[in-house]
N, C-alpha and C positions, 0 to 999 in steps of 0.2 A: 739451024739442025742438029749443029755440033753441040752446043750448047744442051739441048734435048738428051746428048746421047751421053756426056757426060752427066748429065742429072740422072740419068737411069740407073747406071753403074753404079752412080753414089748410092741409089737406092735399094740396089742388089745386094751394095754389101751390108746397107744396113740390114736389109733382111737377112743375112748367111749370120751376121753377130746374133739377131733375135731368137734365131732357128738352133744358132749352137746351144745358147743362153736357155732355151727351152728343152734341149735334149738333157740336157747335164741335169735339168732339173728332174726330168722325163728319168734318166735313170737312177738319181736319188729317191725317186718314190719306189721306181722295181727293187732296188737292192733293200730297202726297209721293207716291202711287200713280201720278198724272198726270205727275209730274217726271221720277219712274223709267222708265218709257214713254215719256217724250221723249229720253232718255238713249239706250234698248235704240234705239227709232225711228232714232238716228243711227251705231247700229256696224254694223260691214261683217262678217257672216260669213262665212268663207272659203269654205263650201261654194257660199253663194249668190252670189259673182262669180264663178264657172264658167263657161263659154259654156254655152248652153242643151243644145247637141249633147253634151256632156262629161255632162252629168246626165243626159240620154237611155238614154247609153252604161250609165251606173250602174244606171239602171232594171233596164235590160234582165239586171243580172246578176243583180238581187235573185231574178229568178223563175228558175226551171227552164231549161234550154238546148231551145229548141224542137225536135222536136214534143214533148215532154213538158208536161204542163198545170198549172198552178197551180190551188188550188182556187178559185171563185170569191168565198166570203167566207173569213174567217177570218183570222189574223197572216201568213202566206204567200201573201194573196191581193196583187196589185198595186195595191189599192183602197189597202190603208193607205197607201201611198203621197204617198195624196190628201190625207190629215189632218195633214199634218206643217206644212203653211205652202200659202199664195196660188198662191208661185211655183212651189213642186212639185207642187200641182195644176194650175197651167196647162202645165205640162211633160208631167206624165202625160197628160194628156186629148190633145196633139199628138204623142204620141209611139204611134201606130197599133201597132206588134209587144208593145207591152206587153199588148193585149186578142185576139191573134189566137187565141191557146191556153187551152182552159178544161176544168175537170174539174167537174160540175154532179150533186149528187144530190137530186134534185126530189123534195121530199115539201109544196110549196107552192107558193101564184103568185109568190111573192117569188122566187124562183130563174128563174123564165122570164121576168119580167122586167128581171130583174140580167141574163141571157143574151143580150135582145134591145141591153140596152144597151151590153155588151160587143160585142154584133155592129156596131153601126156606131159604137163608137169604132173598132173594128180597120180603117177604111174599105175598102181593095183587097186587103189582104194575103191571101195562102192561111191558110185555119183547119184548127187542129187539136182536137176537140172530142170530149168523151168525156161520156157524159147518162146518169145510171143513174135511170130512173124505174119505178117499180111498181102506181102510180095512172093509170088507165084516160085519166081525165077531162086529167089534168095531161101523159100522153105527148101527147095528139091537141095540146094548147095548145104544150108544147116542140117537138114537129115542127115546127108552122108556123112557129114561129121559125128553127128552123135549116135547114131546106129552103128557105127564101126567099132564102139565101146560097147554097146547092150547087155554083153555080158556081165557088164558092172554097174549097168541101171539099178537104182534102190530106190528114189524114187524122182518121178519123171513129171512133166506137167509140159503139152503141146499146146501150147493156142494159137489159132493164125486161122487163115481162109482159106479154101482150094485145097485143103490136105490133098497127096498125089497118092491114094490109096492104091494103086498098080504100082507102087514103088518097085526097083527092081532089087533093090536090097533085101525084101521080105516077102519077095514070092515065095519062098519056100519057110514051111516051119522053122520059128528059129526062137532059143533057147533064153529065158530068161531068168537064171537062177537065182537071182539076188532081188530081184522086185518088188515090193509091198507096196506103192503107191502109184496109180497110174491114173494122170488127166489128159483128156484128148478132148479139147471141145473148143467152140468156135461159130465162126456163122460160113457156112460152106455152100456153095449152088453146086460142088459135084454129084450128080445123080447115080457115081457107082459106088460099091459097095467093098470096103479094103477085100484085097485077096487075099492078106494074112489073118494071122492070129494071136493073141498073146496067151494060148490054153495051156504053153509051156511054161509058167509062171508059177511053181510051187508055191511061194512064200506069200505072192497077192493075197491083200485082203482088202484094200481101200482102194475104190476106184469111182471116175467122173466121166461120165458120155456125153456130149453134145448132139446137136444135131446133124445125124447120120443115120445109114444104114449099114448097121452092122451084122453079118452073119451069125449062123449058129456056132456056137464053141468060139464066140471070138474071144472070149475071159474065162477063166474055170470059175463060173457062177457060182459054185455049191461054195467054194472057199472064202468069197465075199463077207465079212462082216460090217463094212461100209458102203453104202453104193448113193450115187447123184446121179439121176438121170433127168437131162437139160433140154426141152423141147420134143416132150415125148407126146403121145395121144394115150389114152387111159389103155388102149387095146396093148400099145409097147410094153407100157408099163405090166401091166397083167403078163404077157408072155415071159419077162425078164423073171419077176416074183415067183413061174412058178420053178425056176431052176436056184433062186439065192433062198433057200430054205434056211441058211444058217447068217442072215441078214439082223443083226444089232440094233445100228442106225441106219435110216434110209430118209434121202429127201428125193423128193419128186416135185419139177417144175412143169407143170400139165401146157400142154399149147394147144388142147382142142376140147369140148365139148364130148362128154361120153360118159358110163358108166365104166368101173372099174371092179373086178372080183378078185382080189389080194389076198393070199393067206399067207402069214408069214409070221409064224407060232413064236418065235426067238427074237422078235423087234422091239425092241428096247425105247429107241426115240425115232418120230419120223416129224416130217418137216415138208407140208402141204404147201406150192406156192404155183403162182402163173406165171408168165408171160405180158410184157406190156402191151404187144401188138394180139395177144391171142385171151384174153381176159374168159380163159377156160371155167368149167365147174365140174366136177366128178363127182359120184355117188357117195359119200365117205363111208356110208353105213355101210357099203358091200365088204369094208376090209375086216378080217377076221385079225387080231394081234392081241392073244391073250397077255404076253408079256410086254405090254407096251406099259412105258412109266413117262415117257416124256412128249408132249405133241405138240406142234406148232405148228398152225394152222391159218390160211389164209379165209378170210370171214368171210369172203364170196364163194366159197366151198362148199359151205354149210347156211347157206340162204335156202327157203324165205325164215328156215325154222332152226336156226344155230343150236338153241338148248335141248328141242328134240331131237334134233340128228347125233348130236355128242352123248346125248343120254343114249342111242341106240345103238351105236358104237361101243361105249365101254360096255353096256346090257350084253349084246351079244359076243363080245370079247372075252366078256371075262376079266377084264384087265382092272388091275389098278393105279388110277393115273395119279403122280406125285408132281408132274408139271403140265401147265396148258398153259399158251400164248395164242391169243389171237392176234394176228395181223391184220394189219390195214381198219378201212374204216368200219365202223361196228354198224350190225341191223337191229342193234337192240341195244341195253343200258349194261354196263359193267356192272350194276348193280344185279339183272337178272343172271348174268352168269355164275356171279358170287353165292346169289341162294340158290342157283339148281345145283351147284357142287361144292358144298363147304365141307368134303373130303379132299380135295383139291388141294392140300399145303402150298404150291406156288402157282398162281393165280397171277396172268399177268397180260397186260396190251400193247402193243408195238404199232403205233400210230405210222410210225417215220418210213416201215417198210411194207411198200401196197405190191408190188410185181418188180417182176427182174426184168431189167432191158437187157437184152443180149445183143442189140447194135452198139 
């Protein structure tokens, strides 16, 4: 027993000696590291000697050109610039334009908090926001955040499901003095109509509206020059067309069968498509579009006599088409189109895009 204790004490002494040796080596390494850091601290990196204004401009060239939007997280987010050094972090935080545009795919509260942070950093800049959210609770939280800055909205897209149309923030008429582009689309089972409007948006020119019932006066229709309607019946398209007298570009994604009677005297560009789960048709010959120059139309809309229907549209409207694109599987030959419309300088066929799937 006594011999065992003696051996253990000897081993402890050996370990103490080894620890002391390692500690001395560690101390030497730490001293060398501190010396190297001191030398590095005295170095002047050329990029850090640039005026803050120049660095800020470089940062703005890192992100997409406004109103295109960088992701709120990830390698292409301006948040990455803040991780390089303290100086870059300070410059980024004092460059509001870095934070004025954002694309947010919201699947947890972290994204809502980040969006709020960006909006605060953007100060008084106009905003370009695209929000994708399919979780009702998060949708409400996110809307509360972005709507508190609605006076700065310029280009806004809200995609999701079950948008709360009776949202308390918008029960009164709100003003959108800077709003130019608005996109509200997605899949919705909400049978209610919005209790608010975007009628007080004097600069609004471009709109995309999805499958929901909007009230009269939802948009300042007479101002619009670009309009996309998704999953609409021909009758609904007709109702809207009566108010959108200044449309130049229109895209209609029809959801049901029926005829339309649409008179758009200033329209220059028209696209007609249909939903995957509603392979609809409409009477294209009931359009009156005297200024039409560009037409993209699904072949399904002009069957069974595509050449005849297009000829009727052109004759009735008195338009001079410059571009014609037939979308989807053809019910006649390409040569038949070319022979019938030799005056159309740009005639093409898009077989890849057959229908729009909103699911």
